[in-house]
C-alpha positions in Angstrom: 45.0 111.5 127.4 44.6 108.2 125.6 47.4 107.1 123.2 47.3 104.3 120.6 50.7 102.9 119.7 51.2 101.0 116.5 54.1 98.8 115.5 53.4 98.2 111.8 54.1 95.0 110.0 52.7 93.3 106.9 52.1 90.0 108.6 51.7 91.1 112.2 50.9 94.7 113.4 51.2 95.3 117.1 48.9 97.8 118.9 48.9 99.1 122.5 46.5 101.6 124.2 47.4 103.6 127.2 45.8 106.3 129.4 48.1 109.0 130.5 47.4 111.2 133.5 50.4 113.4 134.3 53.2 111.0 134.8 50.9 108.0 135.6 50.5 105.5 132.8 47.5 103.2 132.7 47.3 100.1 130.5 44.0 99.8 128.5 44.6 97.1 125.9 47.2 95.5 123.5 47.4 92.8 120.9 48.1 92.2 117.3 46.4 92.4 113.9 47.4 89.4 111.8 47.2 89.0 108.0 48.8 85.5 107.9 45.4 83.9 107.0 45.7 85.5 103.6 47.9 84.3 100.7 51.4 85.8 100.8 50.8 87.4 97.4 47.6 89.2 98.3 49.1 92.5 99.2 45.8 94.5 98.6 43.9 92.1 100.9 46.5 92.4 103.6 46.6 96.2 103.5 42.8 96.2 103.7 42.9 94.0 106.9 45.4 96.4 108.4 43.4 99.5 107.5 40.1 98.1 108.8 41.8 96.7 111.9 43.4 100.1 112.8 40.1 101.9 112.0 38.3 99.5 114.4 40.8 100.1 117.2 40.4 103.9 116.6 36.6 103.6 116.9 36.7 101.2 119.9 39.2 102.9 122.1 38.8 106.6 121.0 42.4 107.6 121.4 43.4 111.3 121.3 46.8 110.7 119.8 48.7 107.9 118.0 52.4 106.9 117.9 53.7 104.9 115.0 57.1 103.4 114.5 59.2 104.8 111.6 60.3 102.2 109.0 63.9 101.3 109.1 65.8 100.4 105.9 66.2 96.6 105.6 69.0 94.9 103.8 66.3 93.6 101.5 64.7 96.6 99.6 61.6 94.6 98.7 60.9 93.9 102.4 61.4 97.6 103.2 58.9 98.6 100.5 56.3 96.1 101.7 56.7 97.3 105.3 56.3 100.8 104.1 53.0 100.0 102.4 51.8 98.3 105.7 52.8 101.4 107.6 51.0 103.6 105.0 47.8 101.6 105.5 48.1 102.1 109.3 48.8 105.8 109.0 45.9 106.3 106.6 43.5 104.6 109.0 44.7 106.9 111.8 44.5 110.2 110.0 41.2 109.3 108.4 39.8 109.6 112.0 41.5 113.0 112.4 44.0 111.6 114.9 47.3 113.4 115.7 50.1 111.0 114.7 53.6 111.1 116.1 56.4 109.0 114.7 59.3 107.5 116.5 62.2 105.3 115.5 62.8 101.9 117.2 66.0 103.5 118.7 64.0 106.3 120.3 61.4 103.9 121.7 64.1 101.6 123.1 65.9 104.6 124.7 62.6 105.8 126.3 61.6 102.4 127.6 64.8 100.5 128.4 67.3 103.4 128.7 69.4 102.5 125.7 68.9 102.0 122.0 70.4 98.5 121.8 67.8 96.8 124.0 66.6 93.5 122.6 62.9 92.4 122.3 62.9 90.5 125.7 64.3 93.6 127.5 61.7 95.9 125.9 58.9 93.4 126.9 60.2 93.2 130.5 60.5 97.0 130.8 57.0 97.5 129.4 55.6 94.9 131.8 57.3 96.8 134.7 56.3 100.3 133.6 52.7 99.3 133.2 52.6 96.9 136.1 51.3 94.1 133.9 50.9 90.6 135.4 52.8 89.0 132.5 54.9 89.8 129.4 53.1 91.2 126.4 53.9 89.7 123.0 56.9 91.3 121.3 54.8 93.2 118.7 52.3 94.4 121.3 55.2 95.4 123.7 56.8 97.5 120.9 53.4 99.2 120.3 53.0 99.9 124.0 56.6 101.1 124.1 55.8 103.6 121.3 52.7 104.8 123.3 55.0 105.2 126.4 57.5 107.1 124.3 54.8 109.5 123.1 53.5 109.9 126.6 56.9 111.1 127.8 57.8 113.0 124.6 54.4 114.7 124.4 54.8 116.1 127.9 58.2 117.4 127.1 57.0 119.0 123.9 54.1 120.6 125.7 56.5 122.1 128.2 58.7 123.4 125.4 55.7 124.9 123.7 54.6 126.7 126.9 58.2 128.0 127.4 58.1 129.2 123.8 54.9 131.1 124.4 56.3 132.7 127.5 59.5 133.7 125.7 57.4 135.3 122.9 55.5 137.3 125.4 58.7 138.5 127.1 60.6 139.5 124.0 60.1 142.1 121.3 57.8 140.9 118.5 57.5 142.2 115.0 54.2 143.8 114.0 53.8 144.9 110.4 57.6 144.8 110.0 58.4 146.9 113.1 59.6 145.8 116.5 57.0 146.6 119.2 
């Protein structure tokens, strides 16, 4: 399975693409989409760059699933609203291509990648480098995006196991048919 991880930001959005085969993770690509070349007040222009950038990644890498970071509440409500709009542009570009999108908090990603939720950016970068056997550290935004893809790779496998167990349990227990137990 190919997973596209997205760490949304209005100025810099990180992305990371992984191939997953069982427990094996394979690095495909990572980087950032930047909107800093546009004037600060050009919100529509920045959102367009993000939307088109994510749509291009979707077309180029053909992922089967995506993982996006959930927005946290900042001390500055205006920053939170702007980040939410950037995240919305990213999500829209993903679902416009009929991609399945999973959402994870930064805390969930840090736990999955570094083992604890208080990991700093350098620790996440180093753990992503190790897990993917990269020759060097990825940038912090790309590392977060790769971390989200790694989180989904692990969580997706666990959820699939739970779904299979649920199907087995349903076959082994009484089920209701037209209001009666069978």
